[in-house]
Jmol script that loads the backbone (N, CA, C; Angstrom):
load data "model"
ATOM      1  N   MET A   1       5.288 -20.821 203.266  1.00  0.00           N
ATOM      2  CA  MET A   1       6.120 -19.834 202.623  1.00  0.00           C
ATOM      3  C   MET A   1       7.524 -20.404 202.432  1.00  0.00           C
ATOM      4  N   TYR A   2       8.227 -19.806 201.523  1.00  0.00           N
ATOM      5  CA  TYR A   2       9.575 -20.262 201.191  1.00  0.00           C
ATOM      6  C   TYR A   2      10.602 -19.196 201.542  1.00  0.00           C
ATOM      7  N   LEU A   3      11.823 -19.652 201.755  1.00  0.00           N
ATOM      8  CA  LEU A   3      12.921 -18.774 202.130  1.00  0.00           C
ATOM      9  C   LEU A   3      14.045 -18.946 201.122  1.00  0.00           C
ATOM     10  N   ASN A   4      14.438 -17.861 200.454  1.00  0.00           N
ATOM     11  CA  ASN A   4      15.552 -17.890 199.512  1.00  0.00           C
ATOM     12  C   ASN A   4      16.850 -17.818 200.314  1.00  0.00           C
ATOM     13  N   ILE A   5      17.696 -18.853 200.172  1.00  0.00           N
ATOM     14  CA  ILE A   5      18.951 -18.891 200.935  1.00  0.00           C
ATOM     15  C   ILE A   5      20.159 -18.594 200.052  1.00  0.00           C
ATOM     16  N   GLY A   6      19.908 -18.135 198.837  1.00  0.00           N
ATOM     17  CA  GLY A   6      20.990 -17.778 197.930  1.00  0.00           C
ATOM     18  C   GLY A   6      21.355 -18.927 197.005  1.00  0.00           C
ATOM     19  N   GLY A   7      22.103 -18.589 195.962  1.00  0.00           N
ATOM     20  CA  GLY A   7      22.561 -19.599 195.022  1.00  0.00           C
ATOM     21  C   GLY A   7      21.441 -20.285 194.261  1.00  0.00           C
ATOM     22  N   GLY A   8      20.270 -19.661 194.200  1.00  0.00           N
ATOM     23  CA  GLY A   8      19.135 -20.251 193.506  1.00  0.00           C
ATOM     24  C   GLY A   8      18.398 -21.312 194.307  1.00  0.00           C
ATOM     25  N   PHE A   9      18.682 -21.421 195.593  1.00  0.00           N
ATOM     26  CA  PHE A   9      18.039 -22.416 196.450  1.00  0.00           C
ATOM     27  C   PHE A   9      16.978 -21.762 197.324  1.00  0.00           C
ATOM     28  N   VAL A  10      15.880 -22.462 197.481  1.00  0.00           N
ATOM     29  CA  VAL A  10      14.826 -22.050 198.404  1.00  0.00           C
ATOM     30  C   VAL A  10      14.462 -23.247 199.271  1.00  0.00           C
ATOM     31  N   VAL A  11      14.097 -22.961 200.511  1.00  0.00           N
ATOM     32  CA  VAL A  11      13.636 -24.003 201.434  1.00  0.00           C
ATOM     33  C   VAL A  11      12.323 -23.531 202.038  1.00  0.00           C
ATOM     34  N   ARG A  12      11.526 -24.483 202.463  1.00  0.00           N
ATOM     35  CA  ARG A  12      10.287 -24.108 203.157  1.00  0.00           C
ATOM     36  C   ARG A  12      10.668 -23.548 204.516  1.00  0.00           C
ATOM     37  N   ARG A  13      10.100 -22.409 204.848  1.00  0.00           N
ATOM     38  CA  ARG A  13      10.415 -21.766 206.127  1.00  0.00           C
ATOM     39  C   ARG A  13      10.074 -22.676 207.296  1.00  0.00           C
ATOM     40  N   ALA A  14       9.032 -23.464 207.174  1.00  0.00           N
ATOM     41  CA  ALA A  14       8.627 -24.375 208.246  1.00  0.00           C
ATOM     42  C   ALA A  14       9.642 -25.501 208.462  1.00  0.00           C
ATOM     43  N   ASP A  15      10.468 -25.791 207.453  1.00  0.00           N
ATOM     44  CA  ASP A  15      11.466 -26.859 207.558  1.00  0.00           C
ATOM     45  C   ASP A  15      12.761 -26.400 208.221  1.00  0.00           C
ATOM     46  N   VAL A  16      12.946 -25.090 208.369  1.00  0.00           N
ATOM     47  CA  VAL A  16      14.187 -24.558 208.948  1.00  0.00           C
ATOM     48  C   VAL A  16      14.207 -24.827 210.446  1.00  0.00           C
ATOM     49  N   VAL A  17      15.263 -25.498 210.893  1.00  0.00           N
ATOM     50  CA  VAL A  17      15.443 -25.801 212.306  1.00  0.00           C
ATOM     51  C   VAL A  17      16.299 -24.719 212.956  1.00  0.00           C
ATOM     52  N   ALA A  18      17.396 -24.333 212.279  1.00  0.00           N
ATOM     53  CA  ALA A  18      18.303 -23.327 212.846  1.00  0.00           C
ATOM     54  C   ALA A  18      19.158 -22.720 211.741  1.00  0.00           C
ATOM     55  N   VAL A  19      19.639 -21.508 212.002  1.00  0.00           N
ATOM     56  CA  VAL A  19      20.562 -20.821 211.099  1.00  0.00           C
ATOM     57  C   VAL A  19      21.790 -20.456 211.919  1.00  0.00           C
ATOM     58  N   PHE A  20      22.977 -20.810 211.402  1.00  0.00           N
ATOM     59  CA  PHE A  20      24.221 -20.572 212.128  1.00  0.00           C
ATOM     60  C   PHE A  20      25.181 -19.729 211.313  1.00  0.00           C
ATOM     61  N   ASP A  21      25.889 -18.843 211.981  1.00  0.00           N
ATOM     62  CA  ASP A  21      26.970 -18.082 211.384  1.00  0.00           C
ATOM     63  C   ASP A  21      28.190 -19.004 211.307  1.00  0.00           C
ATOM     64  N   MET A  22      28.774 -19.148 210.146  1.00  0.00           N
ATOM     65  CA  MET A  22      29.862 -20.103 209.941  1.00  0.00           C
ATOM     66  C   MET A  22      31.084 -19.762 210.802  1.00  0.00           C
ATOM     67  N   ASP A  23      31.437 -18.480 210.916  1.00  0.00           N
ATOM     68  CA  ASP A  23      32.614 -18.094 211.695  1.00  0.00           C
ATOM     69  C   ASP A  23      32.447 -18.431 213.171  1.00  0.00           C
ATOM     70  N   ASN A  24      31.295 -18.135 213.723  1.00  0.00           N
ATOM     71  CA  ASN A  24      31.072 -18.383 215.153  1.00  0.00           C
ATOM     72  C   ASN A  24      30.815 -19.855 215.465  1.00  0.00           C
ATOM     73  N   ALA A  25      30.024 -20.508 214.647  1.00  0.00           N
ATOM     74  CA  ALA A  25      29.619 -21.890 214.939  1.00  0.00           C
ATOM     75  C   ALA A  25      30.757 -22.880 214.775  1.00  0.00           C
ATOM     76  N   THR A  26      31.678 -22.625 213.852  1.00  0.00           N
ATOM     77  CA  THR A  26      32.737 -23.602 213.610  1.00  0.00           C
ATOM     78  C   THR A  26      33.849 -23.544 214.638  1.00  0.00           C
ATOM     79  N   TRP A  27      33.764 -22.641 215.590  1.00  0.00           N
ATOM     80  CA  TRP A  27      34.720 -22.643 216.706  1.00  0.00           C
ATOM     81  C   TRP A  27      34.470 -23.848 217.610  1.00  0.00           C
ATOM     82  N   SER A  28      33.249 -24.284 217.653  1.00  0.00           N
ATOM     83  CA  SER A  28      32.870 -25.394 218.517  1.00  0.00           C
ATOM     84  C   SER A  28      33.263 -26.730 217.884  1.00  0.00           C
ATOM     85  N   ARG A  29      33.927 -27.554 218.654  1.00  0.00           N
ATOM     86  CA  ARG A  29      34.320 -28.888 218.192  1.00  0.00           C
ATOM     87  C   ARG A  29      33.073 -29.716 217.865  1.00  0.00           C
ATOM     88  N   ILE A  30      32.023 -29.543 218.635  1.00  0.00           N
ATOM     89  CA  ILE A  30      30.783 -30.294 218.433  1.00  0.00           C
ATOM     90  C   ILE A  30      30.138 -29.917 217.098  1.00  0.00           C
ATOM     91  N   THR A  31      30.074 -28.625 216.803  1.00  0.00           N
ATOM     92  CA  THR A  31      29.474 -28.174 215.547  1.00  0.00           C
ATOM     93  C   THR A  31      30.301 -28.636 214.358  1.00  0.00           C
ATOM     94  N   ARG A  32      31.619 -28.515 214.452  1.00  0.00           N
ATOM     95  CA  ARG A  32      32.486 -28.994 213.371  1.00  0.00           C
ATOM     96  C   ARG A  32      32.276 -30.485 213.139  1.00  0.00           C
ATOM     97  N   GLY A  33      32.178 -31.242 214.230  1.00  0.00           N
ATOM     98  CA  GLY A  33      31.941 -32.680 214.118  1.00  0.00           C
ATOM     99  C   GLY A  33      30.601 -33.004 213.482  1.00  0.00           C
ATOM    100  N   ALA A  34      29.567 -32.238 213.854  1.00  0.00           N
ATOM    101  CA  ALA A  34      28.232 -32.451 213.292  1.00  0.00           C
ATOM    102  C   ALA A  34      28.220 -32.155 211.792  1.00  0.00           C
ATOM    103  N   LEU A  35      28.901 -31.083 211.384  1.00  0.00           N
ATOM    104  CA  LEU A  35      28.979 -30.763 209.953  1.00  0.00           C
ATOM    105  C   LEU A  35      29.769 -31.820 209.199  1.00  0.00           C
ATOM    106  N   ALA A  36      30.859 -32.314 209.780  1.00  0.00           N
ATOM    107  CA  ALA A  36      31.660 -33.359 209.143  1.00  0.00           C
ATOM    108  C   ALA A  36      30.837 -34.638 208.969  1.00  0.00           C
ATOM    109  N   LEU A  37      30.056 -34.986 209.980  1.00  0.00           N
ATOM    110  CA  LEU A  37      29.208 -36.173 209.905  1.00  0.00           C
ATOM    111  C   LEU A  37      28.117 -35.998 208.847  1.00  0.00           C
ATOM    112  N   ALA A  38      27.517 -34.818 208.797  1.00  0.00           N
ATOM    113  CA  ALA A  38      26.494 -34.542 207.784  1.00  0.00           C
ATOM    114  C   ALA A  38      27.100 -34.629 206.380  1.00  0.00           C
ATOM    115  N   GLU A  39      28.321 -34.135 206.232  1.00  0.00           N
ATOM    116  CA  GLU A  39      29.023 -34.216 204.938  1.00  0.00           C
ATOM    117  C   GLU A  39      29.253 -35.671 204.548  1.00  0.00           C
ATOM    118  N   LYS A  40      29.685 -36.469 205.503  1.00  0.00           N
ATOM    119  CA  LYS A  40      29.947 -37.888 205.257  1.00  0.00           C
ATOM    120  C   LYS A  40      28.668 -38.627 204.848  1.00  0.00           C
ATOM    121  N   ARG A  41      27.537 -38.249 205.433  1.00  0.00           N
ATOM    122  CA  ARG A  41      26.249 -38.885 205.139  1.00  0.00           C
ATOM    123  C   ARG A  41      25.589 -38.346 203.877  1.00  0.00           C
ATOM    124  N   GLY A  42      26.188 -37.319 203.270  1.00  0.00           N
ATOM    125  CA  GLY A  42      25.612 -36.732 202.064  1.00  0.00           C
ATOM    126  C   GLY A  42      24.468 -35.800 202.340  1.00  0.00           C
ATOM    127  N   GLU A  43      24.417 -35.239 203.538  1.00  0.00           N
ATOM    128  CA  GLU A  43      23.321 -34.358 203.935  1.00  0.00           C
ATOM    129  C   GLU A  43      23.637 -32.875 203.744  1.00  0.00           C
ATOM    130  N   VAL A  44      24.833 -32.549 203.249  1.00  0.00           N
ATOM    131  CA  VAL A  44      25.225 -31.155 203.068  1.00  0.00           C
ATOM    132  C   VAL A  44      25.020 -30.758 201.607  1.00  0.00           C
ATOM    133  N   ILE A  45      24.341 -29.640 201.407  1.00  0.00           N
ATOM    134  CA  ILE A  45      24.117 -29.100 200.072  1.00  0.00           C
ATOM    135  C   ILE A  45      24.775 -27.734 200.009  1.00  0.00           C
ATOM    136  N   ASN A  46      25.664 -27.566 199.047  1.00  0.00           N
ATOM    137  CA  ASN A  46      26.387 -26.305 198.911  1.00  0.00           C
ATOM    138  C   ASN A  46      25.572 -25.353 198.037  1.00  0.00           C
ATOM    139  N   ALA A  47      24.923 -24.393 198.665  1.00  0.00           N
ATOM    140  CA  ALA A  47      24.145 -23.378 197.955  1.00  0.00           C
ATOM    141  C   ALA A  47      24.963 -22.101 197.788  1.00  0.00           C
ATOM    142  N   ALA A  48      26.221 -22.144 198.205  1.00  0.00           N
ATOM    143  CA  ALA A  48      27.087 -20.965 198.141  1.00  0.00           C
ATOM    144  C   ALA A  48      27.875 -20.968 196.839  1.00  0.00           C
ATOM    145  N   GLU A  49      27.895 -19.844 196.175  1.00  0.00           N
ATOM    146  CA  GLU A  49      28.692 -19.705 194.964  1.00  0.00           C
ATOM    147  C   GLU A  49      30.126 -19.308 195.315  1.00  0.00           C
ATOM    148  N   ASP A  50      30.328 -18.916 196.541  1.00  0.00           N
ATOM    149  CA  ASP A  50      31.629 -18.473 197.027  1.00  0.00           C
ATOM    150  C   ASP A  50      31.846 -19.116 198.398  1.00  0.00           C
ATOM    151  N   ILE A  51      32.668 -18.531 199.217  1.00  0.00           N
ATOM    152  CA  ILE A  51      32.921 -19.046 200.559  1.00  0.00           C
ATOM    153  C   ILE A  51      31.641 -18.929 201.385  1.00  0.00           C
ATOM    154  N   PRO A  52      31.204 -20.030 202.008  1.00  0.00           N
ATOM    155  CA  PRO A  52      29.962 -19.970 202.797  1.00  0.00           C
ATOM    156  C   PRO A  52      30.124 -19.117 204.049  1.00  0.00           C
ATOM    157  N   ARG A  53      29.085 -18.334 204.342  1.00  0.00           N
ATOM    158  CA  ARG A  53      29.091 -17.479 205.532  1.00  0.00           C
ATOM    159  C   ARG A  53      28.155 -18.002 206.604  1.00  0.00           C
ATOM    160  N   SER A  54      27.245 -18.909 206.215  1.00  0.00           N
ATOM    161  CA  SER A  54      26.307 -19.463 207.180  1.00  0.00           C
ATOM    162  C   SER A  54      25.876 -20.842 206.722  1.00  0.00           C
ATOM    163  N   PHE A  55      25.241 -21.567 207.632  1.00  0.00           N
ATOM    164  CA  PHE A  55      24.604 -22.808 207.234  1.00  0.00           C
ATOM    165  C   PHE A  55      23.247 -22.908 207.898  1.00  0.00           C
ATOM    166  N   ILE A  56      22.338 -23.540 207.162  1.00  0.00           N
ATOM    167  CA  ILE A  56      20.951 -23.633 207.581  1.00  0.00           C
ATOM    168  C   ILE A  56      20.618 -25.110 207.772  1.00  0.00           C
ATOM    169  N   LEU A  57      20.193 -25.472 208.959  1.00  0.00           N
ATOM    170  CA  LEU A  57      19.772 -26.844 209.213  1.00  0.00           C
ATOM    171  C   LEU A  57      18.281 -26.950 208.947  1.00  0.00           C
ATOM    172  N   CYS A  58      17.901 -27.931 208.146  1.00  0.00           N
ATOM    173  CA  CYS A  58      16.498 -28.149 207.794  1.00  0.00           C
ATOM    174  C   CYS A  58      16.145 -29.614 207.991  1.00  0.00           C
ATOM    175  N   GLU A  59      14.899 -29.843 208.275  1.00  0.00           N
ATOM    176  CA  GLU A  59      14.369 -31.199 208.282  1.00  0.00           C
ATOM    177  C   GLU A  59      13.162 -31.195 207.363  1.00  0.00           C
ATOM    178  N   GLU A  60      13.326 -31.844 206.212  1.00  0.00           N
ATOM    179  CA  GLU A  60      12.317 -31.850 205.168  1.00  0.00           C
ATOM    180  C   GLU A  60      11.700 -33.240 205.072  1.00  0.00           C
ATOM    181  N   ARG A  61      10.480 -33.375 205.538  1.00  0.00           N
ATOM    182  CA  ARG A  61       9.763 -34.661 205.512  1.00  0.00           C
ATOM    183  C   ARG A  61      10.590 -35.768 206.148  1.00  0.00           C
ATOM    184  N   GLY A  62      11.194 -35.478 207.274  1.00  0.00           N
ATOM    185  CA  GLY A  62      11.992 -36.459 208.005  1.00  0.00           C
ATOM    186  C   GLY A  62      13.420 -36.605 207.537  1.00  0.00           C
ATOM    187  N   VAL A  63      13.817 -35.888 206.491  1.00  0.00           N
ATOM    188  CA  VAL A  63      15.178 -35.944 205.967  1.00  0.00           C
ATOM    189  C   VAL A  63      15.931 -34.698 206.396  1.00  0.00           C
ATOM    190  N   ARG A  64      17.074 -34.884 207.031  1.00  0.00           N
ATOM    191  CA  ARG A  64      17.877 -33.749 207.489  1.00  0.00           C
ATOM    192  C   ARG A  64      18.802 -33.269 206.381  1.00  0.00           C
ATOM    193  N   ARG A  65      18.951 -31.955 206.303  1.00  0.00           N
ATOM    194  CA  ARG A  65      19.852 -31.327 205.337  1.00  0.00           C
ATOM    195  C   ARG A  65      20.549 -30.147 206.002  1.00  0.00           C
ATOM    196  N   ALA A  66      21.776 -29.909 205.600  1.00  0.00           N
ATOM    197  CA  ALA A  66      22.507 -28.717 206.021  1.00  0.00           C
ATOM    198  C   ALA A  66      22.887 -27.971 204.747  1.00  0.00           C
ATOM    199  N   TYR A  67      22.350 -26.784 204.569  1.00  0.00           N
ATOM    200  CA  TYR A  67      22.628 -25.973 203.397  1.00  0.00           C
ATOM    201  C   TYR A  67      23.702 -24.954 203.733  1.00  0.00           C
ATOM    202  N   LEU A  68      24.766 -24.915 202.940  1.00  0.00           N
ATOM    203  CA  LEU A  68      25.800 -23.889 203.083  1.00  0.00           C
ATOM    204  C   LEU A  68      25.375 -22.709 202.230  1.00  0.00           C
ATOM    205  N   SER A  69      25.423 -21.511 202.798  1.00  0.00           N
ATOM    206  CA  SER A  69      24.962 -20.321 202.088  1.00  0.00           C
ATOM    207  C   SER A  69      26.017 -19.224 202.144  1.00  0.00           C
ATOM    208  N   GLN A  70      26.090 -18.454 201.080  1.00  0.00           N
ATOM    209  CA  GLN A  70      27.015 -17.319 201.061  1.00  0.00           C
ATOM    210  C   GLN A  70      26.416 -16.095 201.752  1.00  0.00           C
ATOM    211  N   LEU A  71      25.131 -16.169 202.097  1.00  0.00           N
ATOM    212  CA  LEU A  71      24.474 -15.078 202.812  1.00  0.00           C
ATOM    213  C   LEU A  71      24.804 -15.162 204.301  1.00  0.00           C
ATOM    214  N   SER A  72      24.828 -14.031 204.954  1.00  0.00           N
ATOM    215  CA  SER A  72      25.068 -14.024 206.397  1.00  0.00           C
ATOM    216  C   SER A  72      23.828 -14.544 207.121  1.00  0.00           C
ATOM    217  N   SER A  73      24.016 -14.992 208.343  1.00  0.00           N
ATOM    218  CA  SER A  73      22.881 -15.474 209.130  1.00  0.00           C
ATOM    219  C   SER A  73      21.895 -14.337 209.388  1.00  0.00           C
ATOM    220  N   ALA A  74      22.401 -13.109 209.528  1.00  0.00           N
ATOM    221  CA  ALA A  74      21.525 -11.947 209.731  1.00  0.00           C
ATOM    222  C   ALA A  74      20.656 -11.698 208.494  1.00  0.00           C
ATOM    223  N   ALA A  75      21.236 -11.846 207.306  1.00  0.00           N
ATOM    224  CA  ALA A  75      20.473 -11.643 206.067  1.00  0.00           C
ATOM    225  C   ALA A  75      19.391 -12.706 205.919  1.00  0.00           C
ATOM    226  N   ILE A  76      19.711 -13.935 206.279  1.00  0.00           N
ATOM    227  CA  ILE A  76      18.720 -15.009 206.194  1.00  0.00           C
ATOM    228  C   ILE A  76      17.592 -14.771 207.185  1.00  0.00           C
ATOM    229  N   ALA A  77      17.947 -14.345 208.390  1.00  0.00           N
ATOM    230  CA  ALA A  77      16.918 -14.042 209.409  1.00  0.00           C
ATOM    231  C   ALA A  77      16.024 -12.900 208.931  1.00  0.00           C
ATOM    232  N   ARG A  78      16.629 -11.878 208.327  1.00  0.00           N
ATOM    233  CA  ARG A  78      15.853 -10.741 207.814  1.00  0.00           C
ATOM    234  C   ARG A  78      14.892 -11.200 206.702  1.00  0.00           C
ATOM    235  N   ARG A  79      15.392 -12.046 205.798  1.00  0.00           N
ATOM    236  CA  ARG A  79      14.544 -12.557 204.716  1.00  0.00           C
ATOM    237  C   ARG A  79      13.391 -13.389 205.288  1.00  0.00           C
ATOM    238  N   SER A  80      13.673 -14.128 206.326  1.00  0.00           N
ATOM    239  CA  SER A  80      12.650 -14.948 206.950  1.00  0.00           C
ATOM    240  C   SER A  80      11.542 -14.075 207.531  1.00  0.00           C
ATOM    241  N   MET A  81      11.933 -12.988 208.162  1.00  0.00           N
ATOM    242  CA  MET A  81      10.950 -12.082 208.772  1.00  0.00           C
ATOM    243  C   MET A  81      10.176 -11.312 207.703  1.00  0.00           C
ATOM    244  N   GLU A  82      10.824 -10.965 206.581  1.00  0.00           N
ATOM    245  CA  GLU A  82      10.172 -10.202 205.524  1.00  0.00           C
ATOM    246  C   GLU A  82       9.097 -11.010 204.820  1.00  0.00           C
ATOM    247  N   SER A  83       9.294 -12.334 204.741  1.00  0.00           N
ATOM    248  CA  SER A  83       8.355 -13.156 203.976  1.00  0.00           C
ATOM    249  C   SER A  83       7.140 -13.580 204.796  1.00  0.00           C
ATOM    250  N   ARG A  84       7.007 -13.095 206.005  1.00  0.00           N
ATOM    251  CA  ARG A  84       5.843 -13.447 206.850  1.00  0.00           C
ATOM    252  C   ARG A  84       4.637 -12.663 206.491  1.00  0.00           C
TER     253      ARG A  84
END
end "model"
wireframe off; spacefill off
backbone 0.3
color backbone group
């Protein structure tokens, strides 16, 4: 099954590793560093048409990606549960 993360992007639900709220997760120096490193490596995909509210970590066939989404982490979790 697939999960719509907004901005016209969909990911396979099985590829989703974690969903983070941008406001809460970016307080951590470790999370900020991980996102900065992913950005430097070209692993960040901006699926947000506006200011991102969450990010979704995925591993697709051994390739890591971090998708920035304008949807809240709660909305993404709800969509994930609805598509089961």
